[in-house]
C-alpha positions in Angstrom: 0.7 5.9 -11.9 -2.5 7.6 -10.7 -2.9 9.1 -14.1 -2.6 5.7 -15.9 -5.5 4.3 -13.4 -3.1 2.6 -10.7 -4.7 2.8 -7.7 -2.3 0.7 -5.3 1.3 -0.9 -5.5 -0.2 -4.3 -5.9 -1.1 -4.1 -9.5 2.3 -3.4 -10.9 3.9 -6.9 -11.6 7.5 -4.8 -12.6 8.8 -1.3 -13.2 11.6 0.3 -14.3 13.2 3.4 -14.6 13.8 4.3 -18.2 17.2 6.0 -19.6 14.9 8.8 -20.5 13.4 9.6 -16.9 10.4 7.9 -17.5 8.8 4.9 -16.0 7.9 1.8 -17.5 5.0 -0.5 -15.4 3.8 -3.8 -16.2 0.3 -4.8 -14.5 -0.3 -8.0 -13.4 -3.0 -9.8 -15.3 -6.7 -9.7 -14.4 -7.5 -11.4 -11.0 -3.7 -11.8 -9.8 -3.4 -8.4 -8.2 -2.1 -8.2 -4.8 -2.7 -5.8 -1.8 -0.7 -3.0 -2.0 0.2 0.6 -1.3 -3.0 2.9 -2.1 -1.3 5.2 -4.3 -2.3 8.7 -2.3 -0.9 12.1 -2.2 0.7 12.6 1.3 -2.1 15.6 1.4 -5.1 12.4 1.5 -2.8 10.2 4.2 -5.4 11.5 6.8 -8.8 10.2 4.7 -7.2 6.3 5.0 -7.3 6.7 8.3 -3.3 6.5 9.2 -1.9 4.3 11.9 1.2 4.7 14.0 4.1 1.9 14.6 2.8 0.6 17.8 -0.8 1.3 17.8 -3.2 -1.7 18.0 -4.8 -3.0 14.9 -8.9 -2.6 14.7 -9.2 -4.4 11.7 -7.8 -7.9 10.4 -6.7 -7.5 6.9 -3.4 -5.9 4.6 -1.9 -3.3 5.9 0.8 -1.0 4.4 3.9 1.2 5.4 3.2 4.3 3.9 6.6 5.0 3.4 7.9 1.8 1.8 4.9 -0.2 0.5 5.7 -2.8 2.6 1.9 -4.9 3.3 1.5 -7.3 5.6 -1.4 -9.5 7.2 -2.6 -8.4 11.0 -5.0 -9.4 12.8 -7.4 -7.1 15.1 -5.4 -6.4 18.3 -1.9 -7.2 17.0 0.4 -4.1 17.2 1.6 -2.4 14.0 5.2 -2.8 13.6 8.0 -0.2 13.3 8.6 0.6 9.8 10.4 3.4 7.8 8.3 6.7 8.5 6.0 4.7 10.9 2.9 5.4 9.4 0.4 2.6 8.3 -2.8 2.5 6.4 -5.2 -0.5 5.1 -4.1 -1.9 2.1 -6.4 -1.0 -1.1 -7.1 -4.3 -3.6 -7.0 -6.2 0.0 -10.0 -8.4 0.9 -10.2 -6.7 4.7 -12.2 -8.3 7.9 
């Protein structure tokens, strides 16, 4: 995905695994993208200042579960909920305050 210029899962409207093993992706139209999990590799996650489930949210905005891609709005002072993998990052393409 990164080789195709995709910065977050929020840019993808649909993806299909083809019979030959390739992945076909359809992007949202311009300005229709949604906040989503950044397309970062595991070795880059520290650069995104990850948060553990149960920690207090420091910045209001969209946050994504690193393992599942679930993306939700959290207010400053909220607690990061449980998610598979227990790691949350600030979403890419989100208007965060």
